[in-house]
N, C-alpha and C positions, 0 to 999 in steps of 0.2 A: 577352529571354532567359527561358525557362520556369523557374519556381521548382522547385528540387529538393525531393523529398518530405521533410517534416520528420520528426523522430524519433517524435513521437506518431502521425503517420499511418502511418509504416513499421511500428511495433509493432502498431497497430490492424489493419493489413492481415494481419499474421501471425495475430492473434487471430481474424479473420474466417475465414481458411483453416482454422484449428484447429476452429472451430465447424462448418464444413462437413464436415470429416473425421469429427468425432464424431457429427454428425447422420446421416451415411451409415452409420457403424457401428451406431448405434442402430436405424436403419431395417432394417439387415441382420439384426439380432437379432430384431426383430419379425417380419420376413418368414419367417425360419427357424422361429420358433415357430409361425406360422400354417401353414406347410408341414407341420410335424410333426403339427399338429392334424388335418389333412385326409388324412394318409397313415398308415394303420394300421401298415405295416411300419416307417416312420420312428418311430412312437410306441414300438414295441417296442425299436428300436435306442436311442432317446433314453433310455428307462427303464433299459435295461441300462447305458448309459454313465453315467447319473446315479448308479446304485448303486455302480459301480466307482470313479469319479473324484470325484464330488460337487464339481464346480467351483463356487466361491463366486460367480463372476461370470456364471453362467448360471441363468436362472429359467424353468421351464416354465409359461408363462402359461396353457396349455391344460389343465393338470392339473385345475384346478377352475374351469371356465368359468362356472359359475353361482354361484360364491361370491365376492361382491363384496369382502368383507374380505380374502380371500387375494389377489385381483387387485390391491387397493390396496397390499398388502405387497410384491407383486412389482414394482409400479411404483416403490415407494419404494427397493427394492434397486437397480433400474436407475438411479435418480437418484443414489444414493450412489456407485455405481460410476462414473457419469458424472463426478461431482465429483472422485473419486479420480484418474480418468484425466486429467482436465483439469489437476489440480494437478501430476501427474507430467510431463505434457507441457510445462507452463509452466516447471517446474524444468529439464527437459532442454533446452528451447529457449533459455532464458535463459543456461544454461551454455555451450551451443554458440555462441551469439552473442557472449558476453562474452569467450571465449578469444581469438578473432581480433581483436576490437575493442581489447583491451589492446595487442596488437602494433601495430595501426594507429596508436593514440595515441602509442605509443613512437617509432615511426619518423617520424611527423609532427613530434613534438617535436625529434627529432634534426635534421631538416631546418630547422625554424623557428629553432632556436638556432645554425644554421650550423656544426654539428659535422661535417656531411658536405660542406661546401663553402659558398662565398659565394652569397647569393641577393639579388635586387633587393627594393626596398621593396614593390613591387606583389606580388611572390611571397610576401613575409613577411606582408602583410595577408591574402592568400588563405589562407595556412596557419594564421594566427591564427583566422580565421573557422571553418576546418575543425576546428581543435582544440576550439573552444568547442562546436560542434555534436556532435562525437564524444563529448566529455566529458558533454554533456547526455544523449545516447543511452546512454552507459555508466551514468549515474545511473538512467535509466528501467529499464534491464535489471536493475540491481542491486535496484531496488525490487520488480520482478516476482519475482526469484529469492528475495529475503527473504520476500515474501508467500507464495510457493509452499512455502517451508520451514515457515512458520507453519501453513499449511493442512495440511501433512503431519504436524504435531505434532513437528517436529524442532528447534523453537526452545528453547534452553536459557537459563535465567535465572541470572545470577551476581549475587546481591544482596549488596552490600557497603556500608559507610559511605562516603558521598560528599558533597562540598559542591556544591550546585547553582548558587550564584551565579556562580562562574567559568565554568561551562558556559553559562549564559544569556548572559553577556557575550560569550563567544567566538562563539556562534552568531549573535548580533545583529550583531557586527562583520562576519561573513561575508556577511550579507545587505545591508549598507549600500550597496555599489556598485549593486546591483539597485534598491534602494529610492530611491536618489538620482536615478535616471532618471525616476522618477514624482514627484519632490519629496516623497517620503514620509519622515517622520522617526520615530525610535524614542524613546519615553519609558519609563523604568524606575522602578519604585517597589518597593524591597526593604525588608522589615522587618529591622531590625538583629538581630544575634546569633541567627541561625536555627539554627546548629549543623548537624552532619552528618545526612543523611537516608539511608534504607535503599533502595537501588535499583541496578539494573544500569546502569552508566555508559553503555555503548555503545547500549543499547536506548532509554534515556530521551533520550539525545542525538538519536536518530532521531525520537522523538516530537516533541520541541521543534523540530527542524529542519523536520519536516512541517507543524507548526502555523504556524511563521513563514513558510514557503514559501507556504502557503495564504493567510496574512494579507497578504503583499506582493502576491501575484497578484491578490487580489480587493479591494485597497484603491483607493479613488478617489485621483486625483492630488491632491497638496498636502494630505494628511491625516496623521494620527498613528496609529502602532501602539503600544499600551501593553502593557508586559510587567510583571506584578506578582507579587510573592512575599510571602506573609503566613502567619500562623498563624490557623487558624480556631478556633471555640469548642470543637471536639472534640480540640484539640491535634494537628491534622494540618497539614502544610505544604500550602498552596494555591498553585498556579501558574496564572496567568491570562494569556491572549493575546487582545487586543481590537483589532479594526480597523474602520474606517469604510468601508463599501462597499455593494454591492447587497443584501446580506443573504440569508437563506435562508427561504423560506416555511415556516410552521409544520408543514405536512404532510410536509415533507422533512427535518426536523431529525434524525430517526433514520436516514432512508434514506441521507443523505450519508456515513454510516459503513459502508455496504455496499460490497463490492468492485466496482470498475469503474462506480460510480454517478456520473453527471454531472447536476447540477441544471440546467445549460444544455446541452441536447442538440442545439441548432441547428447547421447546417453552418457558420455564420458566427461561432460563439462565439469571442471574442477571446483566451481563455486556454487554454493547453495543459494537458497532464497526462493521466494514465490513469485517475484516479479511484480510486486505491488508497492514497493517502497517509493519509487519515483512517481507513481500514479497518486499515492497519498500526498506526497509533497506538492504535486501540481494542484490538486484539489484545494489544499489548505491555502496555497499562495493565491489562487484565483479568488478565494474568499477574502483575501486581504487586498484585492484590487491589483494584483500583480501576477506574474507567471514565472515559471522556471525556464531559464535560457541555457542551452547546451551547445557547446562548441567542442569539436574533437578532431584529432589527427590520428588516423589509424596507425597503430604500432608505436605511437608516441605519447600523446596525452589527451586528457579530457577535462574540460572546464565547465563547472556548473555555477550559475550565478542567479541572483534574484535581488529585487529592490524592496526596501521598506521606507515608509514615510516618517519624517520627523514630526514632532508635535507642531501644530500650526504656529505657535509663538516662537518655537525654536527655529522653524524654517524661515520665518520673517527676520529673525535676528541674524541668521546666517547670510541671508541675501543682503541685509544692510551692511554687514561687515565686509561682504565681497565688493 
């Protein structure tokens, strides 16, 4: 029996289609610009149109053919519009895919739980597999939608006092079933009496989830994932996630935080994903006034870390005690 397209391949195909569409539109704009350059009548029409409408997404590349600086500016505007269009497309596509997918998951669950009638064990197994795959696809689409919102600058930060230890424990528990399949265990090392930190609960939950997902995915079998929480010398809270696996080459340490970047681009790469988990984490952390730090030894281990602030009164108390 042929294998059905996996969620990553399905979304990747959609992205390929998108790139082809955008490339066609880009080439069309270039051809139109060249046509205007060679046709005097069209040049007059284009000049008149520009004065009346001044569309911000059209640039007359032929206006200054000998001016390299202005041509570079024109290319930059095209690139910016390309990024904007891509972000809008991803947001629309993700929304349109997510809406019917939620209904599909709902009906699959109704059938699997026999609320619409009795089913056989074989049917239940097939439905359980379908539910897992659709849930995974739903997660991928949600990630793309969240990333598109961030790219569009629509991400809002709700910074409030929160305890991070319970969050860490909750996320670790959610990954244990997946880690157990690889005989990977979690070890935690939390400094006592950390006190509340200032962060957006939902967004930092997403950051830690992405880091642990990455750690489990790239851990060697029968290894340990360490999650640490401590106070650094600058009186900031430091969160560390460390795993033992293939590691990241030094020249890719910053690139892995780029959107859709894959360190392993081979057709046979064993791990799934779209390559936006770390990009999302980085954008969220930048919004908190910090960033994602990555250290790695190829063939040995990778360490991700970031910092969060204590509440002002808690920070002053800690300094006084020190």
